[in-house]
C-alpha positions in Angstrom: 48.4 42.1 -24.4 51.5 39.9 -23.3 51.4 36.4 -23.9 51.4 35.1 -20.7 48.3 37.2 -20.0 46.3 35.4 -23.1 47.4 32.1 -21.8 45.5 32.6 -18.6 41.7 32.2 -20.6 43.1 28.9 -21.9 41.1 26.1 -19.3 43.8 23.3 -19.8 47.1 23.6 -21.7 50.4 22.6 -21.5 53.5 25.3 -21.8 56.7 24.3 -23.3 59.2 27.0 -22.8 59.5 30.2 -21.1 59.1 33.3 -23.5 56.0 34.5 -22.4 56.3 38.2 -21.4 56.6 39.4 -25.1 53.4 41.5 -26.5 51.6 39.6 -29.0 51.1 41.4 -32.2 48.6 39.0 -33.6 46.7 35.5 -33.6 46.7 33.8 -36.6 46.0 30.5 -38.6 47.4 31.0 -41.9 51.1 30.8 -41.8 51.5 33.6 -45.0 49.7 36.0 -42.5 52.2 35.6 -40.0 54.3 38.7 -38.5 56.7 39.1 -36.3 55.7 38.4 -32.7 52.4 36.8 -34.1 51.2 33.5 -32.2 50.2 30.4 -35.3 47.4 28.5 -34.2 47.6 24.9 -35.9 43.9 23.8 -37.7 42.8 22.4 -40.4 41.3 25.5 -42.9 39.2 26.2 -45.8 38.6 29.1 -46.6 35.6 30.4 -48.9 36.9 33.5 -50.5 40.7 32.8 -50.6 40.4 28.9 -51.5 42.9 28.2 -48.8 43.1 24.4 -47.9 45.4 23.7 -45.2 44.6 19.9 -44.2 46.7 19.7 -41.3 47.7 23.4 -39.8 50.8 21.1 -37.8 52.6 21.1 -41.3 52.5 24.9 -41.7 54.6 25.4 -38.2 57.8 25.8 -39.3 56.6 27.9 -42.5 55.1 30.4 -39.6 58.1 30.2 -37.5 60.1 31.3 -40.6 58.0 33.8 -41.1 58.0 35.5 -37.5 56.0 33.4 -35.3 57.1 33.6 -31.8 55.0 31.0 -30.1 52.9 28.1 -31.5 49.6 26.5 -30.2 49.3 22.7 -31.3 47.1 19.8 -30.2 50.4 17.9 -30.6 53.6 18.0 -29.9 56.2 18.6 -32.8 59.3 19.5 -33.2 60.9 23.1 -33.3 63.7 25.2 -32.5 64.3 25.5 -28.3 63.7 29.2 -28.5 60.1 28.7 -30.0 57.5 28.5 -27.5 54.8 25.6 -27.7 51.3 25.7 -26.2 49.8 22.1 -26.6 46.0 21.9 -25.9 42.9 19.6 -26.4 41.3 21.3 -29.2 43.3 24.4 -31.2 40.5 25.0 -32.5 38.8 25.9 -29.5 42.1 27.3 -28.3 41.8 29.5 -31.2 38.3 31.1 -30.5 39.5 31.5 -26.7 43.0 33.6 -28.0 41.2 35.9 -30.8 38.4 37.2 -28.1 41.0 37.6 -25.8 43.3 39.6 -28.4 40.7 41.6 -29.4 39.1 42.0 -26.0 35.6 40.2 -26.6 34.1 43.3 -28.9 30.7 41.1 -29.2 30.0 42.4 -25.9 30.4 45.6 -27.0 27.1 45.4 -28.9 23.5 43.8 -29.4 24.6 40.6 -31.4 22.1 38.5 -33.6 22.8 35.0 -34.8 20.6 33.1 -37.7 20.7 29.5 -38.4 19.2 26.9 -40.1 19.7 25.1 -43.4 18.0 27.6 -45.8 17.3 31.6 -45.6 20.1 32.6 -43.0 21.3 35.0 -46.0 18.3 36.6 -46.8 17.1 36.7 -43.2 20.1 38.8 -42.1 19.7 41.2 -45.1 16.2 42.0 -43.8 16.8 42.4 -40.4 19.4 44.8 -41.9 17.0 46.8 -43.7 14.6 47.0 -40.8 17.3 47.9 -38.5 19.0 50.6 -40.6 17.7 53.8 -40.8 17.6 53.8 -36.5 20.8 51.8 -35.5 24.3 51.5 -37.1 24.5 47.7 -38.1 26.8 45.5 -39.2 25.9 42.4 -41.1 27.9 38.9 -41.7 27.5 36.1 -43.8 27.8 33.9 -46.9 28.2 36.7 -49.4 30.3 39.4 -47.3 30.2 41.4 -44.3 28.9 45.0 -44.7 29.5 47.9 -41.9 26.2 49.9 -41.8 25.7 49.4 -45.4 29.2 49.7 -46.6 30.5 46.1 -48.4 33.5 44.8 -47.5 34.9 41.1 -48.5 34.7 38.2 -46.2 36.1 34.8 -46.2 33.4 32.1 -44.9 29.7 32.5 -44.2 30.9 32.4 -40.5 34.4 33.7 -40.6 37.4 31.6 -38.6 37.4 33.5 -34.6 40.5 36.4 -35.4 38.6 37.1 -38.6 35.1 37.4 -37.0 36.7 39.3 -33.9 38.6 41.7 -35.8 35.1 42.6 -37.6 33.1 42.8 -34.3 36.7 45.0 -33.2 36.1 47.3 -36.3 32.1 47.7 -35.8 33.1 48.5 -31.6 35.6 51.1 -32.4 32.9 52.8 -34.4 30.0 52.1 -31.8 27.8 49.9 -33.7 24.6 49.0 -31.9 24.1 45.7 -33.6 25.8 42.8 -35.7 23.6 40.2 -36.9 25.1 36.8 -38.6 24.9 33.8 -40.2 25.8 31.1 -37.6 26.2 28.1 -39.7 26.7 24.5 -38.8 30.4 24.5 -39.6 31.0 27.6 -37.9 29.2 26.6 -34.6 31.1 23.1 -34.2 34.4 24.4 -35.3 34.2 26.6 -32.3 34.6 29.7 -34.3 31.3 31.8 -32.5 33.5 30.7 -28.9 33.2 33.8 -26.8 30.4 35.7 -28.5 27.9 37.2 -26.6 24.7 36.6 -28.6 21.3 38.6 -27.5 19.1 37.1 -29.9 19.6 33.6 -32.0 16.5 32.9 -34.7 15.9 29.5 -36.2 14.5 29.5 -39.6 14.3 25.6 -40.8 16.3 22.4 -40.8 16.5 19.8 -43.8 19.0 17.7 -45.2 22.3 19.2 -45.9 26.0 18.5 -44.8 25.8 15.2 -43.8 29.0 14.5 -45.8 30.3 16.4 -42.3 27.8 16.1 -39.4 27.2 12.2 -40.5 23.4 12.1 -38.9 20.3 14.8 -39.2 20.3 14.6 -35.3 24.3 15.4 -35.3 23.4 18.3 -37.7 20.3 19.4 -35.5 22.3 19.2 -32.2 25.2 21.5 -33.7 22.5 24.2 -34.6 20.4 23.6 -30.8 24.1 24.5 -29.5 23.8 28.2 -30.2 20.1 28.3 -28.7 21.7 26.9 -25.2 24.1 29.6 -25.3 21.6 32.4 -24.9 20.5 33.8 -21.4 17.5 34.6 -20.0 17.3 38.2 -20.7 18.1 36.9 -24.1 15.7 36.1 -27.0 15.0 32.9 -29.1 13.2 33.2 -32.4 11.6 29.7 -33.6 9.7 29.0 -36.8 7.3 26.8 -35.4 6.1 25.3 -38.5 9.3 23.8 -38.5 9.0 19.9 -37.4 12.0 20.2 -35.0 10.6 23.5 -33.4 10.2 22.1 -30.3 13.4 21.2 -29.8 15.0 24.5 -30.4 12.2 26.0 -27.6 13.3 23.2 -25.2 16.8 23.8 -26.2 17.0 27.9 -24.6 16.1 29.5 -21.4 15.8 32.5 -23.2 12.3 34.9 -23.6 11.0 32.4 -27.0 9.1 34.6 -29.5 7.4 32.2 -32.3 6.9 32.8 -36.0 5.0 30.9 -38.6 2.3 30.5 -41.3 0.3 27.4 -40.8 0.7 27.0 -36.8 -0.4 29.7 -34.3 2.4 32.0 -33.6 3.7 35.6 -32.0 4.4 36.9 -35.7 2.4 35.8 -38.7 1.5 36.3 -42.5 -1.9 35.8 -43.6 -3.4 35.9 -46.9 -0.3 35.8 -49.0 0.1 36.5 -52.5 2.9 35.7 -54.7 3.8 37.0 -58.2 6.9 36.8 -60.3 8.2 40.1 -58.7 6.5 40.8 -55.2 4.7 39.1 -52.2 1.8 40.8 -50.6 0.4 39.3 -47.0 -1.2 40.6 -43.7 1.7 40.5 -41.0 0.3 40.1 -37.7 2.3 41.0 -34.8 1.8 41.3 -30.9 0.0 44.8 -31.0 -1.3 44.8 -34.3 -1.6 44.0 -38.2 -0.6 45.8 -41.1 -0.2 45.0 -45.0 2.8 44.2 -46.6 3.7 44.5 -50.2 6.9 43.2 -50.4 9.5 43.3 -53.4 10.9 39.8 -52.2 9.5 36.8 -53.8 8.1 33.3 -52.7 6.5 31.9 -49.3 10.3 30.5 -48.2 10.9 34.6 -48.0 7.8 35.1 -46.3 9.1 32.8 -43.9 12.2 34.8 -43.8 10.4 38.3 -43.3 8.6 36.7 -40.3 12.1 35.7 -38.3 13.2 39.2 -38.9 9.9 40.8 -38.0 10.3 38.8 -34.7 13.7 40.2 -33.9 12.6 43.1 -34.6 9.7 42.9 -32.4 12.2 41.7 -29.5 14.1 44.8 -29.8 10.8 46.7 -29.7 10.6 48.2 -33.1 7.6 49.7 -34.3 5.4 48.1 -36.7 5.7 51.0 -38.9 9.6 51.0 -39.0 9.3 46.8 -39.8 6.6 47.9 -42.6 9.3 50.2 -44.1 11.8 47.6 -44.1 10.0 44.9 -45.4 8.6 47.1 -48.7 12.1 48.5 -49.5 14.1 47.0 -52.1 16.3 44.2 -50.5 18.8 42.6 -53.4 20.5 39.5 -52.3 22.5 38.1 -55.0 21.5 34.8 -56.2 18.5 34.3 -54.2 15.8 34.1 -56.5 17.8 36.6 -58.5 15.5 37.8 -61.9 17.2 38.5 -64.9 16.0 40.9 -67.6 17.7 41.2 -70.8 14.3 42.1 -72.3 13.8 38.3 -73.4 10.1 37.1 -73.7 10.7 34.7 -70.9 11.9 34.8 -67.4 15.5 33.3 -66.0 16.0 33.3 -62.5 19.3 32.4 -60.7 19.2 31.4 -57.1 21.4 29.4 -54.7 19.4 26.4 -53.7 21.5 23.4 -53.0 19.5 21.3 -50.7 16.4 19.1 -51.7 14.6 21.4 -49.3 15.8 24.1 -51.3 15.3 23.4 -54.9 11.6 22.5 -53.3 11.2 25.8 -52.2 11.8 27.9 -55.3 10.7 25.2 -57.9 7.2 25.5 -56.5 7.8 29.1 -56.2 8.3 28.9 -60.1 5.6 26.4 -61.0 2.8 28.8 -58.8 3.6 31.3 -60.9 2.0 29.0 -64.2 4.8 29.3 -67.0 4.3 27.4 -70.1 7.2 25.4 -69.7 9.7 25.3 -66.1 13.4 25.0 -67.5 15.5 24.1 -64.8 19.6 23.6 -65.0 21.1 22.3 -61.9 24.3 20.2 -60.1 25.6 18.4 -56.7 28.6 20.0 -55.3 31.8 17.1 -55.6 33.2 15.8 -52.0 29.8 16.4 -50.7 26.8 14.8 -49.1 26.0 12.1 -51.5 22.7 11.1 -50.0 21.0 14.2 -51.0 21.9 14.0 -54.7 19.3 11.3 -55.8 16.6 13.6 -53.3 17.5 16.6 -55.7 17.1 15.1 -58.6 13.9 14.0 -57.6 12.7 17.5 -56.8 13.6 18.8 -60.2 12.0 16.0 -62.0 9.0 16.6 -60.1 8.8 20.2 -60.8 10.4 20.6 -64.0 9.1 20.2 -67.5 12.6 19.8 -68.9 15.9 20.1 -67.0 19.3 19.7 -67.9 21.9 18.1 -65.1 25.3 19.9 -65.0 28.5 20.4 -63.0 28.1 22.6 -60.1 31.6 22.6 -57.6 32.5 19.3 -59.1 36.1 19.6 -56.9 37.7 16.1 -56.4 34.9 14.0 -58.6 33.9 13.4 -62.2 30.6 15.6 -62.8 29.6 12.2 -65.2 29.7 10.4 -61.9 27.8 12.8 -59.5 25.2 12.8 -62.3 25.1 9.1 -62.1 24.2 9.5 -58.4 21.4 12.4 -59.1 19.4 10.0 -62.1 18.1 7.2 -59.2 15.9 9.9 -58.2 15.1 11.2 -61.5 11.3 10.3 -62.6 10.8 10.9 -65.9 13.1 11.2 -69.4 12.7 14.6 -70.4 16.4 16.1 -69.6 19.7 15.9 -70.8 23.4 16.2 -69.4 25.6 18.8 -70.6 28.7 18.8 -68.1 29.8 21.9 -69.2 27.8 24.5 -66.9 28.0 27.5 -69.5 27.2 25.0 -72.2 24.5 23.8 -69.9 23.1 27.3 -69.2 23.2 28.2 -73.0 21.0 25.3 -73.9 18.4 25.9 -71.2 18.1 29.6 -72.4 18.2 28.6 -76.7 15.4 26.2 -75.8 13.2 28.8 -74.0 10.1 29.9 -75.6 7.8 32.9 -74.2 6.3 32.4 -71.2 8.6 29.9 -70.1 10.7 30.3 -66.8 14.3 29.3 -66.6 15.8 28.2 -63.2 19.4 28.0 -63.1 20.5 26.7 -59.8 22.8 25.5 -57.2 25.7 28.5 -57.5 23.6 31.6 -56.6 26.3 34.1 -55.5 29.3 32.5 -56.5 32.2 33.9 -58.6 34.3 31.1 -59.1 33.7 27.2 -59.6 35.9 24.9 -57.9 37.3 22.1 -60.5 39.5 19.2 -59.8 42.8 20.8 -61.0 42.0 24.1 -60.4 39.0 27.2 -59.5 38.1 29.1 -62.6 36.1 32.4 -62.5 32.4 31.6 -63.1 29.4 33.6 -62.1 25.9 32.2 -63.3 24.0 35.4 -63.4 26.9 37.3 -65.8 27.4 33.8 -67.9 23.1 34.3 -68.5 23.5 37.5 -69.0 26.0 37.5 -71.7 24.1 34.9 -73.4 21.2 36.6 -73.3 22.7 39.6 -75.1 23.8 37.8 -77.7 21.0 36.2 -78.9 
């Protein structure tokens, strides 16, 4: 596709230069990925997988040109060599989304696209959807852990990847004639225009609780960002809403799509009744329009029942039979770092979970407490350079549920872990805890303290394989660290 043709898709732009007739070979935001005849778009970036941080992409324009960029797209005019075409736009992130879709020829329109948003449960819900759909459909999955092509795992850069990465994945799925793709629509992904031009057929809302206020500033802003996904749906599309959440009416009111509700406490189209939770299974009666069935799922906890209900409602919207829904729910669905039970032959339980919000902590600790351990021992921390307001709230939740806990480092980033702990402690309601800044030492101390019948909860990092410190990123995985400690004992 010629650059001139691609530019027609941009609603507002100022063109400086006349080199427009060349064939575009790629659209990128990372100067290190620029090649000959590529377009470089200047944005601020941080990718979870590669840990690439560029506070202002305009500072990297010369590097991109040296690597072969034929044109650059910017939000402000910046000096370049005369032969380089510059395109000035009001919002380079939005323009990146438009150009990436143009370059890959809008591949999301060639399959049915399912978006899942909410504070907690997005990753698990995508995996449940995949489990239900995969016997009969070619389905892709994009999210926090990776992206998957009909069950085959590939590395992904972000929960919701930047537009060129996302559209490249869609394009690969389209070439393979995929029927569906289910993805996590994070609030950052929505607000950063990573989903511009994506053609959603189904959107699901799991829940809303405090998170990311370092970016969104207020809960209302956070909510409005997630509502945008539902506003994109058309009348023939489907909106899946958890009616037990206090803001469910806002999501229903934000869409013109057909609504399918799900819940446990309030009347809904898709419901769970007679829920029984154990350490390694959850049983309940599933009710959908047209029938009921008993479910014996290997996913654990009431919060996972909500995730299953959202996935079921999505399946109902696509006319999948109750028999196939039951089969998909009852298969082993492993989601790394989500209430992941570790068995090394020890006489107590060890669980690794990604819970990193007050609501997420309450969900997993409430489940652990309901299993009636002799003692509930918790290891947790809070991320540095992120929402400070949730820290004492997290401290209160952990103290309320735990018989003993350890405050340690999560991903401290540019902050001193001791200062983060200082923010946590005002919410703490008892003194049965210790501060152990080194996370490995904290996990070892918790495991060494555990006695038969206890449960040790290692919370906050879940699936993550690195820990981000002030001056470096190190290899660190909670599951692997705990496993080595258990084996050494």
